[in-house]
C-alpha positions in Angstrom: 0.0 -0.5 0.0 2.9 2.7 0.9 4.4 1.5 -2.4 1.2 2.2 -4.3 0.7 5.9 -2.5 4.1 6.8 -3.3 3.8 6.0 -7.1 0.2 7.7 -7.3 1.7 10.8 -5.6 5.4 10.9 -8.2 2.7 10.7 -10.3 0.5 13.5 -9.7 3.7 15.5 -9.2 4.9 14.5 -12.9 1.7 16.0 -14.9 1.4 19.0 -12.8 5.6 19.6 -14.2 4.0 18.5 -17.4 1.1 21.0 -17.4 3.2 24.0 -16.6 6.0 23.1 -19.2 3.4 23.0 -21.7 1.6 26.5 -20.1 5.0 28.2 -20.4 5.7 26.9 -23.8 2.3 27.1 -25.3 2.9 30.8 -25.2 6.3 31.1 -26.5 8.1 31.6 -23.2 10.8 29.9 -21.5 10.8 28.3 -17.7 11.9 30.6 -14.6 14.4 28.1 -14.6 15.7 28.3 -18.5 15.2 32.3 -18.4 17.5 32.7 -15.4 20.3 30.8 -17.5 20.0 33.1 -20.1 20.0 36.4 -18.3 23.2 34.8 -16.9 25.0 33.9 -20.0 23.9 35.2 -22.9 24.8 38.9 -24.8 22.0 41.3 -24.9 21.1 42.3 -28.4 20.2 45.5 -28.1 23.5 46.5 -26.3 25.2 44.7 -29.2 23.1 46.6 -31.8 23.9 50.0 -29.7 27.6 49.0 -30.4 27.4 48.0 -34.0 25.7 51.5 -34.2 28.5 53.5 -32.5 30.9 51.8 -34.4 29.3 52.4 -37.7 28.8 56.1 -36.9 32.7 56.3 -36.0 33.6 55.2 -39.0 30.9 57.3 -41.3 32.1 60.6 -39.2 35.8 59.3 -40.1 35.1 58.3 -44.0 33.0 62.1 -45.0 35.3 64.4 -42.5 38.5 63.0 -42.0 40.1 66.5 -42.1 38.0 67.9 -39.6 38.7 65.2 -37.0 42.4 65.4 -38.1 42.4 68.5 -37.3 40.3 68.2 -33.9 42.9 65.7 -32.7 46.0 67.7 -33.4 44.5 70.6 -31.5 42.9 68.4 -28.4 46.5 66.7 -28.1 49.1 69.5 -29.1 47.3 72.1 -26.5 46.1 69.4 -24.1 49.4 68.4 -23.1 50.9 72.1 -23.4 48.1 73.0 -20.8 48.8 69.8 -18.5 52.2 70.3 -18.8 52.9 74.5 -18.0 49.2 74.9 -16.4 46.3 77.1 -17.1 47.3 80.1 -15.5 50.9 80.5 -17.0 50.3 81.7 -20.3 51.4 83.4 -22.0 54.6 81.2 -21.8 58.0 82.5 -20.1 61.3 82.4 -22.3 62.5 79.5 -19.5 59.7 77.3 -20.5 59.7 78.2 -24.2 61.9 75.1 -25.4 59.8 72.3 -23.6 56.2 74.0 -24.2 57.9 73.5 -28.0 58.5 70.1 -27.8 55.2 69.0 -26.0 53.2 70.9 -28.6 54.9 68.6 -31.2 53.1 65.7 -29.5 49.8 67.0 -32.1 50.9 66.6 -35.6 53.3 63.6 -34.7 50.8 61.4 -32.9 47.8 62.1 -35.0 49.7 61.6 -38.5 50.9 58.2 -37.4 47.5 57.0 -36.4 45.8 58.9 -39.1 48.2 57.3 -42.0 47.8 53.9 -40.0 44.0 53.9 -40.2 44.0 55.3 -43.8 46.8 54.4 -45.8 48.4 51.6 -43.5 51.8 51.0 -41.6 54.2 51.1 -43.7 53.1 54.0 -46.2 55.0 57.0 -43.5 57.8 54.0 -43.7 58.3 54.1 -47.8 57.5 58.0 -48.1 60.3 59.0 -45.5 62.8 56.7 -47.2 61.7 58.1 -51.0 65.0 60.3 -51.3 66.0 59.3 -55.2 64.3 62.5 -56.2 66.0 65.4 -58.3 68.7 67.5 -57.3 66.5 70.4 -58.0 63.9 69.5 -55.6 66.8 69.2 -52.8 68.3 72.4 -53.8 65.0 74.2 -53.3 64.3 72.5 -50.4 67.4 73.5 -48.6 67.8 76.9 -49.7 64.0 78.8 -50.1 64.4 79.7 -46.4 67.6 81.2 -46.4 67.2 82.8 -49.7 64.0 84.8 -48.6 65.7 86.1 -45.2 69.0 87.3 -46.5 67.2 89.1 -49.6 64.9 90.5 -46.9 67.6 91.2 -44.8 69.5 92.7 -47.7 66.7 95.0 -48.8 65.8 96.1 -45.5 69.7 97.0 -44.5 69.7 99.9 -47.5 67.2 101.3 -44.3 68.6 100.6 -41.3 72.0 99.1 -40.3 70.5 96.8 -38.1 69.1 94.5 -40.5 73.0 94.4 -41.7 73.2 90.8 -41.9 77.2 90.6 -40.8 76.1 91.9 -37.5 75.5 88.6 -36.7 76.2 86.4 -38.9 79.5 87.2 -37.8 78.7 85.5 -34.6 78.1 82.2 -36.1 79.7 78.9 -35.6 79.7 75.2 -36.5 78.3 74.7 -32.8 75.8 76.7 -33.6 74.8 75.7 -36.8 74.6 71.4 -35.5 72.2 72.4 -32.8 70.5 74.4 -35.2 70.2 71.6 -37.4 69.1 69.4 -35.3 66.4 71.3 -33.9 65.3 71.7 -37.6 65.3 67.8 -38.3 63.3 66.8 -34.8 60.7 69.7 -35.6 60.7 68.8 -39.5 59.8 64.7 -38.4 57.4 65.4 -36.0 55.6 67.9 -37.9 55.5 67.0 -41.1 54.4 63.4 -40.2 51.2 65.0 -39.3 51.0 67.8 -41.9 52.4 66.7 -45.4 51.8 63.0 -44.3 48.1 63.0 -43.9 46.7 66.5 -44.6 48.4 67.6 -47.4 47.1 64.2 -49.4 43.4 64.1 -48.4 43.4 68.2 -48.7 45.0 67.6 -52.3 42.7 65.2 -53.4 40.2 68.2 -53.4 41.6 71.2 -53.6 44.1 72.7 -55.6 47.8 73.3 -54.7 46.8 77.0 -54.0 43.9 76.4 -51.8 45.7 73.3 -50.0 48.7 75.2 -49.2 46.6 78.3 -47.8 44.9 76.6 -45.9 46.5 74.1 -43.9 49.3 77.4 -43.6 46.3 79.6 -41.9 46.3 76.2 -39.5 49.5 75.8 -39.2 49.9 79.3 -37.8 46.6 79.2 -35.6 48.3 76.1 -34.2 51.8 78.1 -33.4 49.7 80.6 -31.1 50.5 79.7 -27.8 54.0 79.9 -28.9 53.7 83.5 -30.4 51.3 84.8 -27.6 53.8 87.5 -25.3 52.1 89.9 -22.7 51.9 92.6 -24.8 49.9 90.2 -27.4 46.3 91.8 -26.3 47.3 94.9 -24.7 48.3 97.1 -27.4 47.1 97.2 -31.7 50.9 96.6 -32.2 51.3 93.5 -30.5 48.4 92.2 -31.7 49.5 93.1 -35.1 52.8 91.4 -34.3 50.8 88.1 -33.9 48.9 88.0 -36.8 52.0 88.6 -39.0 54.1 86.0 -37.4 51.6 83.7 -37.4 49.5 83.9 -40.9 51.7 86.7 -43.4 54.5 84.0 -44.2 53.6 80.8 -43.1 50.9 80.0 -45.6 53.3 80.9 -48.5 56.1 78.9 -47.5 53.2 76.1 -46.9 52.4 76.4 -50.5 55.7 76.3 -51.4 56.3 73.1 -49.3 52.9 71.7 -51.1 54.6 72.2 -54.7 57.6 70.8 -53.9 56.1 67.3 -52.0 53.6 67.4 -55.1 56.2 67.0 -57.9 57.7 64.1 -55.8 55.9 62.6 -53.1 58.8 62.5 -51.0 58.0 62.8 -46.9 62.1 63.1 -46.4 62.5 66.3 -48.9 59.7 68.1 -47.1 61.3 67.3 -43.6 64.5 68.6 -45.1 62.6 71.7 -46.4 61.0 72.2 -42.6 64.3 71.6 -41.3 66.0 74.5 -43.2 63.6 76.7 -42.3 63.9 76.0 -38.6 67.5 76.2 -39.0 67.7 79.8 -40.9 64.9 81.0 -38.6 67.5 80.2 -35.4 70.6 81.3 -37.5 69.8 83.9 -39.5 67.1 86.0 -38.2 68.1 89.3 -36.7 67.3 90.0 -33.1 65.8 92.9 -33.4 62.4 93.9 -31.6 59.3 96.3 -31.7 58.6 97.9 -35.3 61.7 96.6 -36.5 60.7 92.8 -36.2 57.4 93.5 -37.7 59.2 94.9 -41.2 61.2 92.4 -41.0 58.6 89.6 -40.8 56.4 91.5 -43.6 59.4 91.7 -45.8 60.2 88.1 -45.7 56.3 87.6 -46.2 56.3 89.4 -49.1 59.8 87.6 -50.9 57.7 84.2 -50.0 54.3 85.3 -52.1 56.6 86.6 -55.0 58.6 83.2 -55.1 55.0 81.8 -54.3 53.6 83.9 -57.7 56.8 82.8 -59.4 56.1 78.9 -59.4 52.0 80.1 -60.3 53.3 81.6 -63.3 55.2 78.4 -64.3 52.3 75.9 -63.6 50.1 77.6 -65.4 52.7 77.9 -68.1 52.9 74.4 -68.3 56.7 74.8 -67.6 58.2 71.3 -66.4 60.2 72.1 -63.0 61.4 68.3 -62.9 
């Protein structure tokens, strides 16, 4: 009898379980235990969908607005690191921190350039263009001597009006150690900057705009990027101080960048462009006159005029169909 009752009880329990299971599956539901397992060990499709959508948005933005994102990253890194390094309240930058600030700001174009080149062209691309050194002699000549020629021509003209612009006054103090230090600084700056400017920005802009618009556009942004380094105490306290800032940032940098884009377009060598940038930095250190005030402004504007004459010259050559290399 006991065995009979136990069998009857087991049959009733099993029958109830089958009815409950039938109820869950009839309505397309999982049993509570199964729901718990799915909750613990399955992914939420809504979350995955959101992540996919986010990645698509990022990819589309990078595809549609690569230059906008690139320049935003450059300024974010350069100015962000600079602010973290010297502090928000340390502007304008003092002479004692100028060199360190200059190195900090170089992180922007170098890091952003490497990242965006790798994402767009692949990791081997910058190495290929850096090692492309077999180009015509004329391009090495232009890369090496454009900056010193513009500076010396400016000084030669200005020296007729004032003896303080006579280049012999400060070239006489020139020595080989100063040249080595200036060239080392120029090569360092050239590599770190041109990885971003010529490595990524120039090819992207050149695919959509003319040589002149590409050079002027990048040159203006190049000037804005230099702003923290040329901000002085009197910059926003006098009309002259502000005029000097504008001249430093926007009078000659766009012209020189047009010439750099022109050189790069004829050889696609990042190596040669770095040399041209290094020549500029070396010239600024060695040949720029130690003048201040209105004399400095006159010199900057004179150099800008000479460089824009160079730009006009290559524009005429380009329109005339003259082959330069």
